[in-house]
C-alpha positions in Angstrom: 45.0 56.6 -7.5 42.8 53.5 -8.9 42.8 53.2 -4.4 41.6 56.3 -4.4 38.9 56.1 -7.6 37.5 52.9 -5.5 37.2 54.2 -2.5 35.1 56.8 -3.5 33.2 54.8 -5.3 32.3 53.2 -2.1 31.2 57.2 -1.2 28.7 56.7 -3.7 27.9 52.8 -2.7 27.0 54.1 0.6 25.2 57.1 0.0 23.1 55.7 -2.7 22.3 52.8 0.0 20.3 55.0 2.1 18.0 56.3 -0.6 15.5 53.3 -0.2 15.7 53.5 3.6 14.7 57.2 3.8 12.2 56.5 1.8 10.3 54.0 4.2 11.2 55.5 7.2 11.0 59.5 6.9 8.2 61.6 6.0 8.2 65.1 4.6 7.8 66.3 8.3 10.4 64.3 9.5 13.0 65.4 7.3 14.8 68.1 9.1 14.6 66.9 12.7 16.3 63.7 11.1 18.9 65.6 9.2 19.5 67.1 12.4 20.0 64.4 14.9 22.2 62.7 11.7 24.9 65.0 11.3 24.7 65.7 15.8 25.3 61.9 16.0 28.2 62.7 13.3 29.3 65.5 15.3 29.5 64.3 18.9 31.3 61.1 18.0 34.0 62.9 15.8 34.8 65.2 18.6 35.5 62.1 20.8 37.5 60.3 18.5 39.8 63.0 16.6 41.7 65.8 19.6 42.7 68.6 16.5 39.0 70.4 15.1 39.8 73.3 12.6 36.4 75.9 13.4 37.6 77.8 10.3 37.4 75.4 7.8 34.7 72.9 8.9 32.5 75.6 10.0 32.5 76.8 6.5 31.9 73.6 4.9 29.1 72.9 7.4 27.7 75.9 6.4 27.9 75.4 2.9 26.5 71.4 4.1 24.2 72.5 5.5 22.3 74.7 3.4 22.6 72.4 0.9 20.4 69.7 2.7 18.0 72.6 3.5 17.8 73.7 0.1 17.3 70.1 -1.7 14.8 69.2 1.1 12.5 71.9 1.6 12.3 72.5 -2.5 11.5 68.6 -3.4 8.4 69.7 -1.2 7.2 72.1 -4.2 9.0 70.1 -7.4 8.7 66.2 -7.8 11.2 64.2 -7.2 12.5 63.0 -10.4 13.1 67.2 -10.9 14.7 67.1 -7.7 16.8 64.6 -8.4 17.6 65.3 -12.4 18.6 69.7 -10.9 20.6 68.0 -8.0 22.5 66.1 -10.4 24.1 69.4 -12.5 26.0 69.7 -9.7 28.6 67.9 -11.5 29.3 71.0 -14.3 29.2 72.9 -12.1 32.1 70.9 -10.3 34.8 72.0 -12.6 33.7 75.4 -13.2 33.9 76.6 -9.3 37.0 74.2 -9.4 38.3 76.6 -12.0 37.5 79.7 -10.2 39.5 78.5 -6.6 41.8 75.8 -6.8 42.8 77.1 -11.5 42.2 73.3 -12.3 40.9 72.2 -15.8 39.8 69.3 -16.6 42.0 67.3 -19.4 40.2 65.9 -22.6 38.4 63.2 -21.3 37.0 64.8 -18.8 35.5 67.3 -20.8 33.7 64.3 -23.0 32.3 62.4 -19.7 31.2 65.8 -18.3 28.0 66.2 -20.8 27.8 61.9 -21.2 26.8 62.2 -17.7 24.4 65.2 -17.7 22.6 63.0 -20.8 22.6 59.6 -18.6 21.4 61.4 -15.3 18.4 63.3 -17.6 17.4 59.8 -18.7 17.7 58.1 -15.4 15.6 60.6 -13.2 13.0 61.1 -16.7 13.3 64.1 -17.8 12.5 67.5 -16.6 9.6 70.0 -17.5 8.4 73.2 -16.4 10.4 75.5 -13.8 9.3 76.4 -10.3 10.6 77.5 -7.0 10.9 74.6 -6.0 13.6 73.5 -8.5 15.3 77.1 -8.0 15.9 76.2 -4.2 17.1 72.7 -5.4 19.7 74.5 -8.1 20.6 76.8 -5.6 21.4 73.4 -3.7 23.0 72.0 -7.1 25.8 74.9 -6.4 26.2 74.4 -3.0 26.5 70.6 -3.4 29.4 71.2 -6.0 31.0 74.2 -3.5 31.8 72.2 -1.3 33.0 69.3 -2.8 35.7 72.0 -4.5 36.1 73.1 -0.5 36.7 69.8 0.8 39.7 69.0 -1.9 40.8 72.2 -1.1 41.1 72.2 2.3 42.6 68.9 2.8 45.7 69.9 1.2 46.1 72.7 4.3 44.9 71.1 7.7 44.3 67.3 8.2 42.0 66.1 6.5 40.1 64.9 10.2 40.3 68.2 11.6 37.5 69.2 8.6 34.9 66.9 10.2 33.6 68.0 13.4 32.5 71.7 13.0 31.4 70.7 9.8 28.9 68.3 11.5 28.0 70.5 14.0 27.0 73.5 11.6 25.3 71.9 9.3 23.1 69.9 12.3 23.0 74.1 13.4 21.4 74.7 10.3 18.9 72.2 10.3 16.6 72.7 13.0 16.7 76.4 13.0 14.9 75.6 10.1 12.6 73.5 11.6 10.2 74.4 13.1 7.0 73.6 11.5 8.7 69.8 11.4 7.4 66.8 13.2 9.9 65.5 16.2 7.4 62.7 16.5 10.5 60.2 15.7 10.2 56.6 16.3 12.9 54.0 16.6 13.5 53.2 13.4 14.4 56.9 12.7 16.9 57.0 15.8 18.6 53.7 13.4 18.8 55.2 10.8 20.3 58.7 12.0 22.7 56.5 13.7 24.0 54.7 10.3 23.7 57.9 8.3 25.8 59.7 10.9 28.1 57.0 11.0 28.3 55.4 7.7 26.9 58.0 4.8 28.8 60.6 7.3 31.6 60.7 9.3 33.2 57.5 6.6 31.7 59.3 3.6 33.3 62.9 4.6 36.5 61.3 5.9 37.3 59.7 2.7 36.3 62.7 0.8 39.0 64.3 2.1 41.9 61.8 2.1 40.9 60.7 -1.5 39.7 63.7 -3.6 42.6 65.6 -3.2 44.6 62.9 -5.2 42.2 62.7 -7.9 40.6 65.7 -8.3 37.6 67.4 -8.2 36.4 66.7 -11.5 37.4 63.2 -11.6 35.4 63.1 -8.1 32.9 64.3 -9.3 32.0 62.0 -12.4 32.9 59.0 -9.8 29.9 60.7 -8.0 27.1 60.2 -10.4 27.6 56.3 -8.8 25.6 57.8 -6.5 22.3 57.4 -8.8 22.6 54.4 -9.7 23.7 52.7 -6.5 20.5 54.1 -4.7 17.9 53.3 -8.3 20.1 49.2 -7.6 19.1 49.3 -4.5 15.6 50.2 -4.2 15.2 47.9 -7.0 16.3 45.1 -4.6 14.6 45.9 -1.6 11.7 48.2 -2.8 10.6 46.5 -5.9 11.1 49.7 -7.8 11.9 49.1 -11.5 13.8 49.9 -14.4 12.5 51.5 -17.7 14.0 51.4 -20.6 15.0 54.7 -21.1 16.3 53.7 -16.8 18.6 51.0 -18.4 20.2 53.4 -21.3 20.8 56.0 -18.8 22.4 54.3 -16.0 24.4 52.3 -18.8 25.6 55.9 -19.8 26.7 56.5 -16.4 28.0 53.2 -15.5 30.7 54.2 -18.8 31.5 57.7 -17.7 32.4 56.5 -14.1 35.0 53.5 -16.0 36.1 55.9 -18.6 36.9 58.4 -15.5 38.7 56.0 -13.6 41.5 55.3 -16.5 40.7 59.3 -17.8 45.1 60.7 -17.0 45.6 57.0 -18.6 43.8 57.4 -22.0 44.3 60.9 -22.1 48.1 60.4 -21.5 47.8 57.6 -24.0 46.4 60.2 -26.7 48.0 62.9 -25.8 51.2 60.4 -27.1 49.5 58.8 -30.1 48.3 62.2 -31.6 51.6 64.3 -30.4 48.6 67.3 -29.3 50.7 69.6 -26.7 47.1 69.4 -24.9 43.7 67.8 -24.5 
């Protein structure tokens, strides 16, 4: 189980590494074509590497993933980046609700404690939120879909082989992004293509494989609490490579989120200890 936690933590490191790259090489008008190329590369490679592919489960995941990215990408045009980041992080509390509805997975006591703490840390890290507009609404819908995507990966990976979930997922995500890119710019230079190759392999194929392999080991609720490491590593890489600074409030928020990740890693052991110590039947 600890190994599963560590591999999923690596997922957040990879995701976090993409943020400063995206900020440097992409413009708003290039984002959807870039996502099409990224998912397209991932789809082609997945079809070549693996022989078995589940159309039903892969297509379902791909439609949800493609719509989530599209809503988040389009929504950020009408709102602030900090607001978009915080609203997107709402997939954290949505995940246990959706996980219970789909898989009947109940959070344990430590996880219940971690969910509000993670939101508090995210609120501080992203600098809060004020007002609510159309872009925020689209981002909100994207956050719900990201939560559904996490839960369905856990569910589907218990039914079919993990690698069979990849190719059609990426293909449908690519189709959705290219279908709404009519106002986009297709003038993509070498930096964007190199970024698409990196993210297509590392942040798409590798990440989704690790999710499918290890989410079912620890469950969706623990997984989503580990994934709060994404904005932490994004901020860290932005600090290292772009010279962006942390405010005092952001440092406190990041510290809370790091604490949540550590507590989540040992949540089952801590919960078991509390049950034994306090002689409680349910926590």
